[in-house]
N, C-alpha and C positions, 0 to 999 in steps of 0.2 A: 794512936797517932801522936805525932810530935806536939807537945804542949806549947812550944815556943813559937810555932808558926801562926801568924795572924793574917797574912795576905795583904797587909797594908804596906804598900811600897810607893815611893815617890820618884819622879823623874830626876835622874842624876844621883839617886841614892843607891844603896846596895840591894842586891836581890834578897828576897825572903826564901828560906829553904825549908822544905818539908821532907823529912826522912821517914819513909813508909817501908813496910816489909817488902824488900825486893825492888823498890822503886823510889827514886828521889825526884821531887818536883821543885824546880827553881822558878821563881816569879820575878820578873824585872819590868819596870815601867820605863818607856821611852817616848820621845817626841812631844811636840806641842799639843798633841791630842791625848797625851797620857795613856798610850796604848800599853796593854799588858802582853808580855811575851813569856811563854812557858817553855822550859827545858826539862824534858823527862828523860831520866837516865836509869837504865837497868842496873841495879846494884845486887842482883841475885847471884846465884852460884852456878847457873846453867851456861850453855854455850853462848848466849847473847849478852853476857855480863859486859858492861861498859858501853853498850850501844845506846844511842840516844835519838830522840826526835824533838824538833822545835815546833811549837805551835805559834804561828803568825810572826814572820820576820818583818815586823811592822815598820821600823825606821831605825836611823842611827846605825849604819852598818859597822862602824868602828866599835861601838859598844857591844853589838851583837857578836861580832867576831871575837872580841875579848871574852864575852859570856860563854862561848863554845870552845874557847882555846883549850887544846889538850883533850877534847871530848871526841869520841867516835860518833860524829853526827851522821846518821844514815838517812834521815827523812826530815823534810820541812812540810808541815801541813798548814794550809791557808784556810781559815774557817769560812771566809767569804771574800768576794771580789772588791770590796771598797778599798780605795787607794791607800788609806791610812794603815791598812793591815798588811801591806806587802811592799812597801817602799824599799826595804833592804833585801828583798828576796833575790834580786839578781846577784848582788855582791856575796851574799851568804852561800848561794848555790855555786857560784864560780870558785869561791875559796875552799869549799868543802866537798863538792861533788855530790851533795845530798840529793836524794830523789824528791821531786816535788809532788805533792798530793793535794787535790782539791776536788770539789764536785764539778762535773762537766758543765752544769748550767752557769757557773761563774768563771769557767776557765778562760774565756776570751777577755776577761777584765784583768787578768794577771799579766805582769810584765815579762814572764818567761813561760815556756810551754809546761803543761802539766804532764809529768811523766806517768803518773798513776791516778786516773780518775776513780773516785769512789762515790758510791750512792748509798741510799738507805739500806741498812743491813750489812754493809761492807765492814771491813776491818782494816786497822793500821797496826803494824807491829812495832813495838819498842823493845828490841832485844827479844827476850822470851815472853814478853807481855803482849796482850792483845787488847786494843782499844776498839770499841764498837762505834761505827759511824751512824749518826742519827741526822737525817735530813729535816731541816726546820725551814719551811718555805714561808717567806714573807718579808723579812728584812732585806734579803736579796733572794733571787730564785734558787741559788745554790748554796745557801748557808748550811753549815753542818756543825754539829756538836760531836764530841768524842767522849765516850764513857769507858772508864776503867773500873772494873769490879775486882778489887784486890783480894788477896787471900785472907783467911781469918784474921781479924784484928786490923786490917788495912782499910776497910770501908770501901765506899763507892765514891768515885770522883768524876766530875763531868765538866768538860771545857766547852763553854757555850758560845764563844765568840761574841757577836753583838745581838744574839737572839734572846738572851735572858740575863737580867741584872737584878740586884737587890731592888725591889720595888716595881718591877714590871718587865715586859718584853721589850724587844728592840724597836727602834723607830721605823714606822711604816708610812711616814709622810702623810698622815691623815687620810690614807687610802683605806676605806672600810673593808674592801675585799682582801687586801694584803694583811690588814690587822687580824681579820677573822682567820685567815689561813695560818698566820704565825701563832696566834694564841691557841688555835685548835691543835696544831702540831706540838707546841710546848706542853699543852695539857695531856694529850694522848700518848705522845712519844717520850716524854720525860716524867711528868708528874704521875701519870698512871702506872708507870713501871719502876720508878726509882724510890728507894726508902727515904724517910724523912731526914736521916742523917747523911744523905748523899751531899758531898761538898761541891759547890758550884764555883767555877773559876771563870769569870767573864772577861770580855775583851777590853774593858776599861774599868777602873775603880776597884772597890772592895769586893771581897768574896761574900758568899752567902751559903745557905743550905736549902735543899728542897723543902724541908719542914718549915723553915722560916717564911718561905714565900707561899706555900700551898694555901693557907687560909685566905689569901688575897686574890685568888684567881677570879672569883666572881666580881670583886671590886674592879679589877682591871677590865673585865668584859663590859661592865656597866659604864665605865668612863670612856672606853673606846680607844685607849692607848696604853 
């Protein structure tokens, strides 16, 4: 994997770019909430070469349209229904004609219709690549993560929205039932099935890995957030 990629981006600054075998990941920070937006582009040699997906059209439509300029954007995935993750969705979809994807439980919170609802075990295509949909219930009812298991040498990569960050799971507003639901899903649907070197791309802030966070799961349970 690219040695130059860090995932440390600043609002108003340039995107960070990760060149993986057959797939390029671009990370950009936008808005007063410092939301992360990810652009995934198929750079392989198959029929899907050049096709792309955007994860969370969070804000600043001008910046996002510049971000995808010249790109064959086919899909925009919204990881969950909170307003700060889809403020630019109407403009991006209007300009590109991209298909909108989200979990049906959060669809009503989005500002445009969801063209393709996805649930646990579903998939999202990026050119010739397939991302697995993981439903993580708790931050919102319909929060999802996307997992890409790359070819040899590419590693595993997971886009977690606001469900998993360095240092803990997403905010559940001190609701014990929501917290238990989220940490159970994160443990069983991510930590139990992903390798330690799986790279985590969250909805805000810096990246992490499953291995860096795994030892702290019990600590998170004990503190309750």
